[in-house]
N, C-alpha and C positions, 0 to 999 in steps of 0.2 A: 504495501497501499501507498503510494506514495503523500509526501505532505499534505495537498493537499486532500485526499481522498482520506485520510488519517483526519484533516482539523476536520471536514464533516460529519465523521464520525463521531468525533469528541462534542460537537453539536445538537445533532443528533438525540448524543443517551444524557444532557445537558438538558434540554428540550424535555424528554421524558420526565426528568428528575423535578424539574419545573412542577409539569402536568400533576407527576407524583402528591411533591408537596401543594400544590394547589386545592387536590381534590382533601390531600390532610384534610387542609385549615378549611378549607366546604362543613370536612365533616366535624371536625373541634366548638370547629358555628351552631352550623343543627343540631351537636348534644348539647350546646351551650343556651340554645334558644328553648329545647325543652323543659333542658333544667330552670332553666328565669320562667316558663312556663307553670311548671311544677312548684314551684316558690310562691308565684303569687296568686296559683290558685288553693293553697294554704292555706299565704296570709292573706283572703279573702274568707276561708272557711273562719280562720281566728278569726274574724269579725261578724264574723254570721254567729258564730259560735257564742261574741260577746256580748250582743244584743239581744240573746233567745235569754242567757244570764240575767240580764237586768229588766230583760219582758218578764220573766219568771219572778227573780226577785220583786217589784214591784206589786205584782198578782200576788203573793205570795202576805205582804207585806197589807196588802191591801185587805185581804183574807182575815188577818190577826187581827186589823182594827174594824173590820167591821163585827166579828167573833169577840170581842174584847164589850165595844160596843154591846152589842148585845146581851149578855150578858150584864152591863153593871146599869142599863136604861129599861131593862124589860123585868 
């Protein structure tokens, strides 16, 4: 193989490596995006859990107040 042929083969190998690098970057980006979606959904779930907890706490407090009022004034 002459110098020009060797250079072309080397360039082809570098291009292949470049495509592999791009494919790896794309795979990592997709994995990161999936992980971000997971944690975002989890954060939303935590917020929903907090809202449900607050609503349940207010409901229980209202029931306790109603029972106390009933016991004291009836």
